[in-house]
C-alpha positions as CSV (number, residue, x, y, z in Angstrom):
1,M,87.4,92.8,153.7
2,K,86.2,89.7,155.5
3,K,87.0,88.2,159.2
4,I,88.1,84.8,159.2
5,R,88.6,82.9,162.6
6,I,91.4,80.2,162.4
7,L,91.9,77.9,165.1
8,S,94.8,75.2,165.6
9,W,95.2,72.5,168.1
10,N,97.2,69.7,169.0
11,V,94.8,66.7,169.3
12,N,97.0,64.1,170.6
13,G,95.2,61.6,168.3
14,I,92.1,62.8,166.0
15,R,90.3,59.7,166.9
16,A,91.0,59.8,170.9
17,A,89.6,63.3,170.1
18,Y,86.8,62.1,168.5
19,K,85.8,60.0,171.4
20,K,86.1,63.3,173.7
21,G,83.5,65.1,171.6
22,F,85.7,67.1,168.8
23,V,82.7,66.8,166.4
24,N,80.4,68.6,168.3
25,W,82.8,71.3,169.9
26,L,83.9,72.1,166.5
27,S,80.3,72.6,165.2
28,E,79.7,74.9,168.6
29,A,83.2,77.0,167.9
30,K,82.5,77.1,164.3
31,P,85.8,78.6,163.3
32,D,86.2,79.0,159.4
33,I,89.5,77.1,159.3
34,M,90.5,74.2,161.8
35,C,93.9,73.0,161.9
36,L,94.8,69.9,163.8
37,Q,98.2,68.4,164.2
38,E,99.5,65.1,165.8
39,T,96.1,63.5,164.5
40,K,98.1,59.9,164.5
41,A,95.9,58.2,161.7
42,H,95.6,57.8,157.9
43,K,92.1,59.0,156.4
44,E,90.9,55.7,155.8
45,Q,91.0,54.9,159.8
46,L,88.5,57.6,160.4
47,S,85.0,57.4,160.7
48,D,82.2,58.8,158.5
49,E,81.5,61.4,161.2
50,L,85.4,62.7,161.2
51,L,85.3,62.5,157.1
52,N,81.9,64.4,157.1
53,I,81.4,67.1,159.1
54,K,78.7,69.6,158.2
55,D,80.1,72.7,156.6
56,Y,83.8,71.6,156.3
57,N,85.7,70.3,153.9
58,P,88.7,67.9,155.3
59,L,92.2,67.8,154.4
60,F,94.7,65.1,155.6
61,C,98.6,65.0,155.5
62,S,99.6,61.3,157.3
63,A,102.6,60.1,158.0
64,E,104.0,57.0,156.0
65,R,104.1,55.2,159.5
66,K,100.5,54.4,161.1
67,G,99.7,55.7,164.4
68,Y,102.3,58.6,164.2
69,S,102.4,62.4,163.6
70,G,100.2,63.7,160.8
71,V,98.2,67.1,160.2
72,A,94.7,67.9,159.0
73,I,92.8,71.0,158.1
74,Y,89.1,71.4,158.0
75,T,87.9,74.7,156.0
76,K,84.8,76.1,155.2
77,E,86.5,77.9,152.0
78,V,88.0,75.4,149.5
79,P,91.4,76.6,149.2
80,L,92.6,77.7,146.0
81,S,95.4,75.1,146.3
82,V,96.8,72.5,148.6
83,N,100.1,71.3,149.0
84,K,101.4,68.3,151.6
85,W,103.7,66.9,149.6
86,I,106.7,69.9,149.5
87,S,108.9,68.9,146.2
88,G,111.8,71.1,144.8
89,S,113.1,72.2,148.7
90,K,114.9,71.1,151.4
91,L,111.9,70.5,153.0
92,E,111.1,67.5,150.5
93,Q,113.6,64.9,152.9
94,F,110.6,65.3,155.5
95,N,107.7,64.7,153.6
96,N,107.3,61.3,155.2
97,E,106.0,62.1,158.4
98,G,103.3,64.1,157.6
99,R,104.1,67.3,159.1
100,I,102.8,69.9,156.7
101,L,99.8,70.9,155.0
102,M,99.7,74.1,153.2
103,A,96.5,75.9,151.8
104,E,96.4,79.0,149.7
105,Y,93.6,81.2,150.4
106,P,92.7,84.6,148.8
107,G,94.8,87.2,150.4
108,F,97.4,84.6,152.1
109,Y,99.2,81.0,152.2
110,L,98.5,79.2,155.3
111,F,100.8,76.5,156.6
112,N,99.5,74.2,159.4
113,I,102.8,72.3,161.0
114,Y,103.2,69.8,163.6
115,F,107.4,70.6,164.2
116,P,109.3,67.6,165.0
117,N,109.9,67.2,169.1
118,G,114.1,66.5,170.0
119,K,113.6,65.0,173.2
120,A,113.9,61.6,172.0
121,S,117.5,61.5,171.0
122,P,120.3,63.7,169.6
123,E,119.5,62.3,166.0
124,R,116.0,63.6,166.7
125,L,117.3,67.4,167.7
126,K,119.2,67.7,164.9
127,Y,116.0,66.8,162.7
128,K,114.2,69.0,164.4
129,M,116.7,71.8,163.5
130,D,116.9,70.4,160.1
131,F,113.5,70.8,159.7
132,Y,113.5,74.4,161.4
133,D,116.1,75.7,159.0
134,A,114.8,74.2,155.8
135,F,111.3,75.8,157.0
136,L,112.3,78.9,156.8
137,E,114.2,78.8,153.8
138,Y,110.9,77.5,152.2
139,V,108.8,79.9,153.6
140,N,111.0,82.9,152.6
141,I,110.8,82.6,149.2
142,L,107.2,83.0,149.4
143,R,107.5,86.1,151.7
144,Q,110.0,87.5,149.6
145,A,107.5,87.4,146.5
146,G,105.3,89.2,148.7
147,A,102.9,87.0,149.6
148,K,101.4,87.1,153.2
149,I,102.0,84.0,155.4
150,V,99.9,82.4,158.3
151,V,101.8,79.7,160.1
152,C,100.2,77.7,162.8
153,G,100.9,74.5,165.2
154,D,103.1,73.1,167.9
155,V,106.2,74.5,167.2
156,N,107.8,72.0,170.2
157,T,109.5,75.0,171.4
158,A,108.9,78.0,174.2
159,H,110.4,81.1,172.9
160,T,111.5,83.1,176.3
161,E,111.4,82.1,180.1
162,I,107.5,83.9,180.1
163,D,106.7,80.8,177.7
164,L,106.9,78.3,180.5
165,A,106.5,78.0,183.9
166,R,109.9,76.5,185.2
167,P,112.2,77.9,182.9
168,K,115.6,77.8,185.0
169,E,114.7,73.9,185.3
170,N,114.2,73.1,181.7
171,S,117.0,74.8,180.3
172,T,119.1,71.7,179.1
173,V,115.6,69.9,177.9
174,S,114.7,69.7,174.2
175,G,112.2,72.3,174.0
176,F,113.9,75.0,175.6
177,L,117.6,74.7,174.8
178,P,119.4,77.5,173.7
179,E,119.8,76.6,170.0
180,E,116.0,76.0,169.7
181,R,115.3,79.3,171.2
182,Q,117.9,81.1,169.1
183,W,116.2,79.8,165.8
184,M,112.8,81.4,166.9
185,D,114.7,84.7,167.2
186,K,116.4,84.2,163.9
187,F,112.9,83.3,162.6
188,F,111.4,86.6,163.9
189,S,114.2,88.6,162.7
190,N,113.6,87.3,159.1
191,G,110.3,89.4,159.3
192,Y,107.8,86.9,161.4
193,V,105.6,88.0,164.0
194,D,104.2,85.9,167.0
195,T,100.5,87.0,167.1
196,F,99.7,86.3,170.6
197,R,102.2,88.4,171.9
198,M,100.8,91.2,170.2
199,F,97.5,91.0,172.4
200,N,99.0,89.6,175.5
201,T,102.6,89.9,177.4
202,E,101.4,88.4,180.5
203,P,103.1,85.3,181.7
204,K,101.5,82.0,182.6
205,N,99.5,81.7,179.4
206,Y,100.4,78.0,178.4
207,T,99.2,75.5,175.5
208,W,100.8,72.4,176.6
209,W,101.0,70.4,179.9
210,D,102.4,67.4,181.0
211,Q,99.6,64.7,181.6
212,V,101.7,62.4,183.6
213,T,102.3,64.8,186.9
214,R,98.7,66.4,186.1
215,A,100.0,69.7,185.4
216,R,97.1,71.2,183.8
217,E,95.3,71.5,187.1
218,R,98.4,73.8,188.4
219,N,99.0,75.4,185.0
220,V,102.6,74.4,185.3
221,G,102.8,74.4,181.3
222,W,104.4,75.7,178.3
223,R,103.7,77.5,175.3
224,I,104.5,75.8,172.5
225,D,101.5,76.5,170.1
226,Y,101.5,79.4,167.9
227,F,100.3,81.4,165.3
228,F,103.0,83.5,163.5
229,V,102.4,85.8,160.0
230,S,104.5,87.7,158.2
231,D,105.2,91.2,158.9
232,N,103.3,92.2,155.8
233,A,99.9,90.5,157.0
234,K,100.6,91.9,160.8
235,D,97.7,94.6,160.3
236,N,95.6,91.7,159.5
237,V,95.4,90.4,162.7
238,K,92.6,91.7,164.8
239,D,92.8,89.2,168.0
240,A,95.0,86.1,168.8
241,F,94.3,84.1,171.8
242,I,94.5,81.0,173.6
243,L,91.3,78.5,174.3
244,N,92.8,77.3,177.7
245,D,89.5,76.1,179.2
246,V,89.0,73.6,176.2
247,M,89.9,69.8,177.6
248,G,90.5,66.6,175.6
249,S,94.0,66.8,174.9
250,D,97.5,67.5,176.7
251,H,97.4,70.7,174.6
252,C,94.6,73.4,174.4
253,P,93.4,75.0,171.1
254,I,94.8,78.3,170.5
255,G,93.2,80.9,167.1
256,I,93.5,84.4,165.4
257,D,91.1,86.5,163.9
258,L,91.9,87.9,160.5
259,Q,90.4,90.5,158.5
260,I,91.3,89.9,154.7
């Protein structure tokens, strides 16, 4: 048995995060695995410092469109396998936006995902819901085969009223629409767990704040970043937490400790 700390953070641009001290922060935080979302960069656009962080192996999945989406994993242990192009499934149609990195480790599969945002248009909301459904279908195949699943990332939906500061005002806004919340209900009923709520059932715990209105200063936020695990991995989770004192993005990092 060994303890593994995994952190997840929507950095709102990895190059912007680098300028704000990301490399130094990571070297001090020392997670075993660091998952990033919304990197907004292709590998060839990154500095040597971001490509060669001491003790970490970098993995990247970028969108075809430059400056958009993208996910990355910095991992101390080299995964058994890495998949950034999901083929042979309904998820394949979403590959060009660089939203998924799946890494297989001894004892579990890790999905680092930047789920779509549905605010821009009805078409993007449909894209988001289609992505949700395709992801659930795909991950269920692994879970039903007995695999332990860890999913982290920016889900772009607050699940219940406790997960955002102003639920009534946002009931018609993508990110808190009935159909988005119902999908999360469906996800949990399929055998997955919100790890943070295993340890903390208090309100006012958020992971994203609107920068325009300086909402972070008033803690008027949303909890839209999550670590989920499959039911069969629930007992492996020893802690789950939000690092809301870490600056550098409109999101803050979140994390879990696993005993594998």
